[in-house]
N, C-alpha and C positions, 0 to 999 in steps of 0.2 A: 179496755185492755190492760194488761198488767205493764206492757211497755209504756202506755201513756201515764200510768200512776207513778212510774219510776223515771218521770221525764228529766229529773235533775241528774240522772246517772251519766258520767262521761261516755260511757257506751252508746247511750241513746243519742246524745248530743251530736256525737261523731257521726252516727249513722244518717241523722237527718241533715248533716252539713256537707256530706259527700254526694257526687252525682251517682245516685243508686242505679239509673239506667245504664250509665256506662260500666258500673261495675258488672251488671247482669250481661250485658252484651259481651263484655270481656270474658266473663265465665262461659258464656255460650260458645264463643269462638275456640276457646280452649277445649271445651268438651267436644265440639266437632272435630277439632284438630285429634283428639284421641281416636275418635271413629275413623277419619280418613287415613291416619297414619296405621291403624291396625290392618285396613285394606290395601295401603300402598306399598307397605313393607315387606309383603310375603315374597316377592321376587328377590329383594335384597337379602332377605334372611336366607334364601337358598343359596344365593352367591357366597355369603358369610358362614355357610354350613352350620346355621344356628336353627332353632325352632322358629315356626311362623310367627309366633307372638313375642318374640324376644325384644324387638323394636318397641312394640305395643306397650310391654311392661315397663320398659324404661321411660317411655313417654309419659306413662301414668305417674311414676317417680317423679319426674320433671315437673309435671302439673301439681301434684301433691306439695311439692316444694315452693314453686313459684306463686300459686294464687295466694296462699296465706301471707307469703312474702310481700306481695303487692299490697294486700289489705293492710299490713303492718306498716308500710312506708306511707300510706295514707294518713297516718297520725302525726306526720312530721310537720312541723311549722316551717315557714321559709327559711328560717336560720337553720333548722334541722336538716332541710333539703340540701343547703349549701354546705353544710359540715360533713354530712355523709357522702356528698358528691366529691368533696375534696379528698377524703379517705379513699373512696372507690377509685378516683383517678389515679392516686399514687399506686395503688396495688395494682391496678391494671396496667399502668405504664411500665412498672416493672416486670410484669408478665408478658408484656410485648417485647420488651428489651430481651428477656430470657428466651423467647421463641427464637431469635436470632441465633442463638447458641446452642440450645437443647430442643428446639422445636422439631415437630413432625412434619416432613414435607408431603403435600397433598397436591396433586394438579399443578406443579410447579411453583407453589407457594408454601411458606412455612409460617402457619397461623396458629398451630396446635401446641399446646405443651401439656405433658402427662403429669398429673398430681396425685401419684400414689392411687389410693382407693377411690378418689374423685373421678378418675379416668381422665380422658382428654378434655381440655379446657382451652376456649378461644378468648384470650384476654381483650382483644380488640372489641368484641361485643359489648364488653363492660365499659370500655373507654368511650363509647359513643354518647350514653346518656350523662356520664360524668363530665365530658368535654363540653355538651351543651350547657349544662348548669354553670360551669366555670366561667364560661365565656360570657354568659348572661350576667353572671355577678360581676365581671370586669367591667362591662360595658354599661352598667347601671348607675353610674355615679351621679351625684347631684347636680354638679356643674359641668360645662364643656370641657375645661381642663382635665377634670378627673376622667371623663368619658373617653377623652382623646387618649390619655394615658392608658387607660383599659383596653381601648382598641388597639394600640401599638403592642401591648403585652399579650393580647390574645391572638394577635397576628404572629407574634414569636412562637407562642403555644403551638399554633396551627402549623407552622413551619417545621417544628420539631416533629410534631405526630406524623405529618406528611413524610418527612424523611425516613421515619422508622417503618412506615407502611411500604414505602418504595423498596426498602432494603428486603422486606419479606419476600416476595413483592406483593403487594395487595393494592392494585390500583383502584379497584371499586371503593375501598375504603377512602382512599384519598378524595376521589369524587364526592362521596357523601359528606365527609367532613367539610370540604370546601364549599359545598352547596349550602349546607345548614348555616356555616358561618357567615356566608355572604348575606344570606337571608336575615340573619339576625343583625347584621351591619345596616341593611336596608330598613329594617323596623326600628333600629335605633336612630335612624335619621342621618346616617352618614352621606357626605355630599356626592354628587354624580361624578365629580372629578376623581373620586377614590373608587366608587363602585363600578364605573365603566372600565378602566384599566383592569380591574380584577376579574371581569367578566372575560376581556380579552386573553387573560392568562389561561383560561380554561383550554381552548385549543392548543395553546403552547405546551402545556403540561400532557395533553393527550399525544400530541406528536412525538414528545419525548418518550412517553411510555411505549408508544408504536415502535419506536426506532431501537429501544433498548430492553423492552421485555418481550421475549419471543412468545409467551402464552397469550399476551395481549394483542400482538400483532396478528397471532393465528385466529384468535377469536374475532377480531375486526373484519379480517380478510374473509372469513366464512360467512359473517354477517352480511357483507357487501355483496359477495360473489359466492353463493352456496357451493358452486362448482370447484373452488379453489382448495377445498379440504373436506374432512369428515364432518358432515352435518347430522348425523345419525340421531343424536338426542332431539335436536330441533324437529328434524323430520317426524320423528316419533310422536312428539308432542303435538305436532300440527294434525297428524293423523288421529289422535287420540280424541281431539275435539270433533272432527268430522265423524268418527265412528259413534261417538256417544250421543250425537244429536241434541235435541231438546230435553229429553227425559232422561238419557243415560242408558248404559247397557244393564245397570244393576249392580249393587254393592258386592265386591268379590269377582265381578265378572270381567273386568278390564283385562287387556292385553299388554298395554304400555309399561305397567309395573314389571312385568316379568323380562322386558327388554332394557330398560332404563336403569343404569346403575344409582342415578340420583332421583328416582321416582318419588321418594319419601322426604326429599329436601327441596332442592332447586326446582323440580319439575311437577311438585305435588298438585300444582293447579291443573295441570294436563290430566292428572289421575281423577280430580274431582270431575273435570269436563267429561271424561269417558264413562265413568261409572256412575254419576249422578245427574249429568247433563248440563246444558248450557244454562237451564233455569237455576240449578244449584250453584252455578258460578255467580250468576247475577245476586242470588240471595247473599252469598258470601260477601260480595262487593257492597251490597246495600247494608249489611251489618257493620262493616267498616266505616261506610258513610255515616251511619248513626253515631258510631263511636267517635269519629273525627267532629261531626257538628255538634254534638253534645259538649264536647271538650272545648271546642272553639267557641261556642256561644257564651259559656260560662267565663272563658278566659277573657272575652272582650269587655266583661263587665268588671274587670279588675283595673285598678289605677296604678297599682305599684309597677314601676319600670322593669325591675327584676322578674316579677312574675309573668309580665308580659313577653319579655324576651325569652325567658326559660321555657314557658309553657308554649310559646309559638315554634321554638326551635325543636323541642321534643315532639310536637306534633307533625312538623315537617320531616323529622327523622323517621317518625312511624309510617307516614305516608309515603315518603320516597322509597321505603323498602317494600310497600305492597305494590307501587307501580313498577319497580324494577322487577321484581320477581313474576308479576303478571306479565309485563312486557316481554321477558325473555320467553315464558311459555307460548306467547302469541308470535313470536319472533319480530316483535317491533324493536327489541333491543338486543345486543350480544350478550351471550351468557356471562354472568358475573359471579355466581355463586352466592347469591344472596337469598336468605330464606322468607318465606311467607310467614308474616306475624302470627303467632299463636297456632298456626296449622302445621308447618314443617316440623319435621323431626329435629330434635336438638336441645340439649339442656343449656347450653351457654345461651342459645338464642332466646329460648322460652324464658329463661331467668331474667336476661338483660331487658327483653321487652316488657317484662312484668315490673321491672325497676322503672322504666320509661313511663309506663301506664300509672304505676304508683305514685311517681313524681307529679305527673299531670294531675291526678285526682287531689293530691295533697295541696297542690298550689291553686287549685280552683275550689276549694270548699268555701262554703258559705258561712262565714262567721264562727261558727262552732260553739258560741256562747248562747244561741238560741234555745230556749227551752219550750219543747213541744207540750202544749196543754190540750189540745184537742185535735181531731182530724182536720179540722178547718184551717189550722196553722200550717198543715204540712204543704209546702210548695213543690211542684213537679221538677 
């Protein structure tokens, strides 16, 4: 094959150094997302008085930007990952601050900022991967003193970020940032005398949010006691799974998407369950599992502390978002407004998650200097 004759070409070395299975699974999830958004957004399109394929066309545009960008990021070295994450963090942090003054309020929170022809952008989505990389960088010092200094610096960074999110308010983002940072500290080898008190801070922060943020209080109350308020979306999501059964009602035949304002975003997993069935939901979760397992297994072969901390944090970030979205749809967790990776509609979410996966693929590349001479040299 011509590819093997050109084995010294950088493009060929790059292709055989990355996790190709993970790339194809991520691509498959994005393509599935296009199909699901197409069928899930028809009801929302009616509510917004736009044509039925308006959201599908926009999602196609988001995909056309995000997937190539993910592949571009995989070329980065660990130093390139750190440098780009620093720039991304600064820009996203400025964006989060800007939302406090010029942001658009949606469902009690000000998370979006409008950037001219780019439309509405959610800066906090881009802050997530950048924060994970920076905290991993700070905690990956060569000796105990530098790691402790990095730990304290990252704690201060976390406090500032959480304060900004509480002002939006966006408690779900506070919880995600806190959880990922704590797990990075655990992997880094922080002593239990530090880790345990941090765990105990979780209920305290939750209690503070419950008493000070009306929308958080309302969601928790509805989750604990469905009779205490409006549980329409959760009830409809639950009925969608029962209606779909194992094989589903068929593409485009669902009812829940006509009733839920967030059918194409927060509750898209319920649309999958109704129209494609529980079998499709399980297949979707298996694909996520393959993506996670492939990335994690390659990550465990790395010896660099920064790569271990950054890669682990990014995978936890990706996994938590899946668990939260699915948990909300199944009424295991209170509603949070978190998208299903690569499936839910949204440009900020898809691009940010493509950055997450691009960073993971970049950090888990195998060598990159290996020259493929024959098919026998190719490792799965």
